[in-house]
N, C-alpha and C positions, 0 to 999 in steps of 0.2 A: 481730773487725773493729772492734768498739767501743773496744777498748784502743788500737788502732792510730790511729784517730780522734782519741781524746783526747790521744793522745801528740803528734799533728801540732798540735792546738789548743794545747797547752802549749808547744811549740817556737815557733809563731807568736807567742803572747803574750810569750814571753821575748825574742824577736827584736824585736818592736815596742818593748818596754820598753828594750832596749840599743842601737837603731838609730835615732838621731834623723832620719835621711833617711827611713826607712821610716815612722816615727811621723808625720812632716810629710805624707808622701804620702797616708796614710790619713786624716788630719785629722779632720773631724767626720762622715766616711762611716759611715752606718748601713745595713747589709744583713741580710737573713734569708736563709739558705742551706739548701736541702732537698737531701739526698742520698738517691737512690732506687736501690736495687740491683734488678735484674731478678728476683731471686727473691722479691721483695715487702718485704724489709727497708727501713726508712726511719728517717733521723734528721734533726734539724735543729739549727741554732744561729744565733745572732744576733751580728753584730760591731757594737758600739756603744761610743763613748768609748774607741777604739782598743784594744778588748779583747772577746775571746769569752769569755763567762761559763760557758757549760756546753753540752755536747752533750745534746740532748734526744731520747728515743726518739718514733718516730712522725712522721707528716707535718704539714704545714702547709698551710693552704689558699692563702695568698698569699705565696709566697717571691719575693724579688727575683731570686735565682739558684737554679736547679734543675740537679742533675747527675744523669744517669741512666747508669748503667753496671752491669757485673757485679762480683761480688767478686774475682775475679782481677785485673781491670784496676785497681780501686781499691787493691787490695793493691800492685801493681807501681807505681802512682803514689805511693803513701805511701813505698815502700821506694826510691824513685827508679830503679827500673828501666826506667820509661817516663815520658816527659814528657807534660804535658797536651795540647800542641798535637798531638803524634803520636797520642795516644789519640783525640783529637777528629777528626783527619784520617783516621784509618782506621776511624771509625765505633764504636769501642770506647766512647767517651764521647759522650753527647749533652748539650748544654748549652743551657739556656734563660736568657736574660739578655742584656744588652748586651755588645758587643765590648770596650768598657772594662772591664766587670766580668770577662770572660774573661782579660784581660791582668792585672788584679789577682789573679784567683784563683791564678794560677800561683805567687804569692808563698808560698801555703800549702805548695808542692811544692818 
């Protein structure tokens, strides 16, 4: 799962670098994201200066955005077999953060 998440981050960073509209939309946004799998696995990363530096193991106490899901759903999101809104609407993905953050997060997928 870590490899898949790192791939998403790399694609996101490349897209921000090559898409002026996306880069402008992100602007000076700074957000810490926590991903919690229902089996107990946790990772977090920070978006800062239009870039995600690294995926870090473990949780973080004060995340701006928290995603709680299972490995199967996260994999389906990463592989684009399921969209984030469908996962959220069906209860397969729990999201803590603002609605604006939810809309922005879908750009990762």
